[in-house]
C-alpha positions as CSV (number, residue, x, y, z in Angstrom):
1,X,-35.0,-99.1,-90.6
2,X,-37.7,-99.5,-88.0
3,X,-37.2,-97.3,-85.0
4,X,-40.4,-97.7,-83.6
5,X,-40.4,-101.4,-83.1
6,X,-39.0,-103.0,-80.1
7,X,-35.5,-104.3,-80.3
8,X,-35.1,-108.2,-80.4
9,X,-33.8,-110.0,-77.4
10,X,-32.6,-113.2,-77.8
11,X,-33.0,-116.4,-75.3
12,X,-30.6,-115.0,-73.2
13,X,-31.7,-111.6,-72.8
14,X,-29.1,-110.0,-74.9
15,X,-30.5,-107.5,-77.6
16,X,-29.6,-108.0,-81.1
17,X,-27.9,-105.4,-83.2
18,X,-27.3,-105.6,-86.9
19,X,-23.7,-103.9,-87.5
20,X,-22.7,-102.9,-91.0
21,X,-19.3,-102.6,-91.4
22,X,-18.2,-100.1,-94.3
23,X,-15.5,-101.1,-96.4
24,X,-12.9,-100.0,-97.5
25,X,-12.1,-98.3,-94.1
26,X,-9.0,-97.2,-92.0
27,X,-5.6,-96.8,-93.2
28,X,-5.0,-95.7,-96.6
29,X,-1.4,-96.2,-98.5
30,X,-0.1,-92.6,-97.7
31,X,-0.7,-93.2,-94.0
32,X,0.7,-96.7,-94.1
33,X,3.8,-95.3,-95.7
34,X,4.3,-92.5,-93.5
35,X,4.1,-94.8,-90.5
36,X,6.6,-97.2,-92.4
37,X,9.0,-94.3,-92.7
38,X,9.0,-93.5,-88.9
39,X,9.3,-97.2,-87.9
40,X,12.2,-97.8,-90.5
41,X,13.9,-94.5,-89.6
42,X,13.9,-95.9,-86.0
43,X,15.4,-99.2,-87.1
44,X,18.1,-97.5,-89.4
45,X,19.2,-94.8,-87.4
46,X,18.4,-95.8,-83.8
47,X,16.2,-93.3,-81.1
48,X,15.1,-90.9,-81.3
49,X,13.7,-90.1,-84.5
50,X,12.3,-86.6,-84.6
51,X,8.7,-86.1,-86.5
52,X,7.6,-82.6,-87.1
53,X,3.6,-82.6,-86.5
54,X,2.0,-85.8,-85.9
55,X,3.1,-88.0,-88.7
56,X,-0.8,-88.8,-89.2
57,X,-3.9,-87.6,-86.9
58,X,-4.3,-90.0,-84.5
59,X,-3.1,-90.0,-81.1
60,X,-2.8,-94.0,-80.9
61,X,-0.6,-94.4,-83.8
62,X,1.4,-91.5,-82.6
63,X,1.6,-92.7,-78.9
64,X,2.8,-96.0,-80.5
65,X,5.2,-94.6,-82.4
66,X,6.6,-92.5,-79.1
67,X,7.1,-95.7,-77.3
68,X,9.2,-96.8,-80.8
69,X,11.6,-93.7,-80.1
70,X,9.8,-91.1,-82.1
71,X,9.4,-87.6,-80.9
72,X,7.1,-85.4,-82.1
73,X,7.6,-81.5,-82.6
74,X,5.6,-78.9,-84.1
75,X,8.5,-77.1,-85.6
76,X,11.9,-77.9,-87.1
77,X,13.8,-75.5,-84.3
78,X,12.7,-78.0,-81.9
79,X,14.6,-80.8,-83.6
80,X,18.7,-81.4,-83.3
81,X,21.2,-80.8,-86.2
82,X,22.4,-84.0,-85.6
83,X,19.2,-86.7,-85.5
84,X,16.9,-87.5,-88.5
85,X,13.6,-85.7,-88.8
86,X,10.6,-86.8,-90.6
87,X,7.8,-84.7,-92.3
88,X,4.4,-85.6,-91.7
89,X,2.0,-87.2,-94.1
90,X,0.0,-84.0,-94.6
91,X,3.0,-82.3,-96.2
92,X,5.2,-79.0,-95.4
93,X,5.8,-75.6,-96.9
94,X,9.0,-75.5,-99.1
95,X,10.5,-73.4,-96.6
96,X,10.7,-76.1,-94.1
97,X,12.9,-79.0,-96.3
98,X,15.0,-75.7,-97.2
99,X,15.9,-75.0,-93.7
100,X,16.7,-78.4,-92.9
101,X,18.8,-78.4,-95.8
102,X,20.4,-75.1,-95.0
103,X,21.2,-77.2,-91.5
104,X,22.5,-80.1,-93.0
105,X,19.7,-82.2,-91.3
106,X,19.1,-85.9,-92.3
107,X,15.5,-85.3,-93.0
108,X,12.7,-87.9,-94.7
109,X,9.4,-86.7,-96.4
110,X,6.5,-88.7,-95.6
111,X,4.3,-86.4,-97.5
112,X,1.6,-88.7,-99.1
113,X,2.1,-88.8,-102.8
114,X,-1.3,-87.6,-103.8
115,X,-0.9,-84.5,-101.4
116,X,2.7,-84.3,-103.3
117,X,0.7,-84.4,-106.7
118,X,-1.4,-81.3,-105.7
119,X,2.1,-79.1,-104.8
120,X,3.3,-80.3,-108.1
121,X,-0.1,-79.1,-109.8
122,X,-0.2,-75.8,-108.0
123,X,3.5,-75.0,-109.2
124,X,2.7,-75.7,-112.6
125,X,-0.3,-73.7,-113.0
126,X,1.5,-70.9,-111.4
127,X,4.4,-71.4,-114.1
128,X,2.0,-71.0,-116.6
129,X,0.8,-67.7,-115.1
130,X,-2.4,-68.7,-113.4
131,X,-3.9,-67.7,-110.0
132,X,-4.4,-70.7,-107.7
133,X,-7.5,-71.5,-105.9
134,X,-7.4,-73.8,-103.0
135,X,-10.2,-75.5,-101.7
136,X,-9.7,-76.4,-98.4
137,X,-9.9,-75.9,-94.5
138,X,-8.0,-73.1,-93.1
139,X,-5.4,-73.8,-90.5
140,X,-5.3,-77.7,-91.6
141,X,-1.9,-79.3,-91.9
142,X,-2.2,-80.1,-95.6
143,X,-3.5,-76.7,-96.8
144,X,-0.5,-74.7,-95.0
145,X,1.9,-76.9,-96.8
146,X,-0.1,-76.6,-100.2
147,X,0.0,-73.0,-99.6
148,X,3.5,-72.6,-98.4
149,X,4.6,-74.3,-101.9
150,X,4.5,-70.8,-103.4
151,X,5.3,-67.2,-102.4
152,X,2.3,-65.5,-100.0
153,X,-0.7,-64.3,-102.3
154,X,0.1,-66.6,-104.9
155,X,-3.0,-69.0,-103.7
156,X,-6.2,-67.9,-102.5
157,X,-8.0,-70.3,-99.9
158,X,-11.8,-71.2,-100.8
159,X,-13.4,-72.7,-97.7
160,X,-17.3,-71.6,-98.1
161,X,-19.9,-71.0,-100.7
162,X,-19.6,-67.5,-99.4
163,X,-15.9,-67.5,-100.5
164,X,-16.8,-69.4,-103.9
165,X,-19.4,-66.5,-104.4
166,X,-17.4,-63.5,-103.2
167,X,-13.9,-64.1,-104.3
168,X,-12.8,-61.3,-107.0
169,X,-9.7,-62.0,-108.9
170,X,-7.3,-59.6,-110.6
171,X,-7.4,-61.7,-113.6
172,X,-10.6,-63.9,-114.1
173,X,-9.4,-65.6,-117.2
174,X,-6.1,-67.0,-115.5
175,X,-7.4,-69.0,-112.6
176,X,-6.3,-72.6,-111.8
177,X,-7.9,-75.0,-109.0
178,X,-6.2,-77.7,-106.5
179,X,-8.1,-79.2,-103.7
180,X,-7.3,-80.5,-100.0
181,X,-7.2,-84.0,-100.5
182,X,-9.5,-85.1,-97.6
183,X,-12.7,-83.2,-98.3
184,X,-16.4,-84.2,-98.8
185,X,-16.4,-85.4,-102.3
186,X,-20.0,-83.6,-102.3
187,X,-19.3,-80.4,-100.8
188,X,-16.2,-80.1,-103.1
189,X,-18.5,-80.4,-106.3
190,X,-20.7,-78.0,-104.9
191,X,-17.9,-75.4,-104.7
192,X,-16.4,-76.3,-108.0
193,X,-19.7,-75.6,-109.5
194,X,-19.9,-72.1,-108.2
195,X,-16.3,-71.3,-109.5
196,X,-17.1,-72.8,-112.8
197,X,-20.3,-70.9,-113.0
198,X,-18.4,-67.4,-112.4
199,X,-15.1,-68.6,-114.0
200,X,-15.6,-70.5,-117.2
201,X,-12.0,-70.9,-118.3
202,X,-10.8,-71.9,-114.6
203,X,-8.4,-74.8,-115.0
204,X,-9.2,-78.1,-113.0
205,X,-7.1,-80.5,-112.2
206,X,-6.0,-83.0,-114.5
207,X,-7.3,-85.8,-112.1
208,X,-9.5,-85.3,-109.1
209,X,-7.3,-84.3,-105.9
210,X,-9.6,-85.8,-103.5
211,X,-7.5,-89.0,-103.0
212,X,-8.8,-92.4,-104.0
213,X,-9.1,-93.5,-100.2
214,X,-11.0,-90.5,-99.0
215,X,-13.6,-90.9,-102.1
216,X,-13.9,-95.0,-101.4
217,X,-14.3,-94.4,-97.6
218,X,-17.0,-91.9,-98.4
219,X,-18.8,-94.2,-100.9
220,X,-18.6,-97.2,-98.5
221,X,-20.4,-94.8,-95.6
222,X,-22.9,-93.9,-98.6
223,X,-23.9,-97.5,-99.1
224,X,-24.7,-98.5,-95.4
225,X,-25.9,-95.0,-93.9
226,X,-29.6,-94.8,-94.9
227,X,-30.0,-98.1,-93.1
228,X,-28.3,-96.9,-90.0
229,X,-29.9,-95.9,-86.9
230,X,-26.5,-95.0,-85.8
231,X,-22.9,-94.4,-87.3
232,X,-19.9,-94.7,-85.7
233,X,-16.9,-93.4,-87.3
234,X,-13.6,-94.2,-85.4
235,X,-11.0,-91.2,-85.9
236,X,-9.4,-88.3,-84.3
237,X,-11.0,-85.0,-83.8
238,X,-8.3,-83.1,-85.9
239,X,-8.8,-85.8,-88.7
240,X,-10.5,-84.2,-92.0
241,X,-11.5,-87.3,-93.5
242,X,-12.7,-88.7,-90.6
243,X,-14.9,-85.7,-89.7
244,X,-16.0,-85.7,-93.5
245,X,-17.1,-89.2,-93.2
246,X,-19.5,-88.3,-90.3
247,X,-20.9,-85.5,-92.4
248,X,-21.5,-87.8,-95.3
249,X,-23.4,-90.4,-93.3
250,X,-25.9,-87.3,-91.9
251,X,-26.3,-86.1,-95.2
252,X,-27.4,-89.8,-96.8
253,X,-29.6,-90.5,-93.7
254,X,-28.1,-92.1,-90.9
255,X,-30.2,-91.2,-88.0
256,X,-27.4,-90.0,-86.0
257,X,-23.5,-90.1,-86.9
258,X,-20.9,-89.6,-84.2
259,X,-16.9,-89.5,-84.5
260,X,-15.5,-91.5,-81.7
261,X,-11.8,-92.2,-80.9
262,X,-12.1,-95.8,-79.7
263,X,-14.2,-98.1,-77.9
264,X,-13.9,-96.1,-74.6
265,X,-15.7,-93.2,-76.0
266,X,-18.8,-95.1,-77.0
267,X,-22.1,-93.2,-76.0
268,X,-24.0,-96.8,-74.7
269,X,-27.4,-95.1,-74.2
270,X,-27.4,-94.3,-78.0
271,X,-26.1,-97.8,-79.2
272,X,-28.7,-99.3,-76.9
273,X,-31.4,-97.5,-78.7
274,X,-30.3,-98.2,-82.0
275,X,-31.2,-101.7,-84.0
276,X,-28.8,-101.0,-86.8
277,X,-25.5,-99.6,-86.5
278,X,-22.9,-98.6,-89.0
279,X,-18.8,-98.8,-88.6
280,X,-16.5,-96.9,-90.6
281,X,-13.3,-95.6,-89.6
282,X,-11.2,-92.6,-91.0
283,X,-8.0,-93.4,-93.0
284,X,-5.6,-92.5,-90.1
285,X,-7.4,-95.0,-87.9
286,X,-5.6,-98.3,-87.3
287,X,-7.7,-101.6,-87.6
288,X,-7.5,-102.7,-84.4
289,X,-9.6,-99.5,-83.3
290,X,-12.3,-101.2,-85.3
291,X,-11.7,-104.8,-83.6
292,X,-12.0,-103.1,-79.9
293,X,-15.2,-101.5,-81.4
294,X,-16.7,-104.6,-82.7
295,X,-15.4,-106.5,-79.2
296,X,-17.2,-104.1,-77.2
297,X,-20.4,-104.4,-78.9
298,X,-20.1,-108.0,-78.8
299,X,-19.6,-108.1,-75.0
300,X,-22.8,-106.6,-74.5
301,X,-25.6,-107.3,-77.3
302,X,-26.1,-110.6,-79.9
303,X,-24.2,-108.8,-82.9
304,X,-24.9,-109.8,-86.3
305,X,-22.0,-108.3,-88.2
306,X,-22.3,-107.4,-92.3
307,X,-19.5,-106.2,-94.1
308,X,-20.6,-103.8,-97.3
309,X,-17.5,-103.6,-99.7
310,X,-17.8,-100.9,-102.4
311,X,-14.4,-101.3,-104.0
312,X,-10.8,-103.2,-103.0
313,X,-8.0,-101.1,-102.7
314,X,-4.6,-102.2,-103.9
315,X,-2.5,-99.2,-103.9
316,X,0.8,-99.0,-102.4
317,X,3.3,-96.2,-102.2
318,X,7.1,-96.9,-102.2
319,X,9.3,-95.5,-99.4
320,X,12.1,-93.1,-99.3
321,X,15.3,-94.2,-101.5
322,X,17.5,-93.8,-98.2
323,X,15.1,-96.4,-95.9
324,X,14.7,-99.1,-99.0
325,X,18.1,-101.1,-97.8
326,X,16.7,-101.2,-94.2
327,X,13.3,-102.1,-95.5
328,X,14.3,-104.8,-97.7
329,X,11.6,-105.4,-100.6
330,X,9.5,-103.2,-99.2
331,X,7.6,-101.0,-101.7
């Protein structure tokens, strides 16, 4: 970076900007599957289809699905018995499908399979007599869902380094660890290191709980951040994985890093003073929002776009069985 030198200007008087596009970015397989479940449910059952909690944390996605016939609610009590209800990609406590079954409701579970894997891990460790430690953010829907897989008190939330240092277990030799899937890889590694140093017999996940998409998007941001005067991450303020991308960019060396919801929320004064701009998007941000940001940049500047790809993603998750006939050969 050369922030002290004047920004180049072309013959038409437009400033030149280098834009580094992180790849992978945007929708992951779990988000894509969850959105498809709502879309296919509306096609099969007609409108309205109820969705408990935002299907994913992005208002643009939610608004589009509302236009198709989805009604978003926070609790099952807000849903009528005779209409389908979809559970969000973040997962739900066990009490929710149990209540839906008791009411003989038609419910479809859009929980990301990687979140479901964490649920299974927690139950398996519990059945083996271990107390579960969950690294995550208090109040996040995924954390609420994971903690709700077991009875109250069977899972302890570890959110900070202080939590990791100060936790006092009843039985230090019978502990197991699971994590929220959308955390910072680096921050989580630090918390795990603290816990392992205190509890050497701590049972770790068979495979890392932080999902492949979160890991890949953070790696892509790391690949561009040090070159950036400004890093813009497209995503919602309620999106954990999007916020982590901003933090990763700041930690790696981007001069400034911000979360934006779309092109409409760009701070043009900050863009104007940056020569090299990095762009990424959280796993719940649709690609058309990225297209809009690039178009907005090109409308003001001479943009040289360079994509920086760290890996290719080919993961696809199957739809629920009850939707497969309506979805044809969808997988």
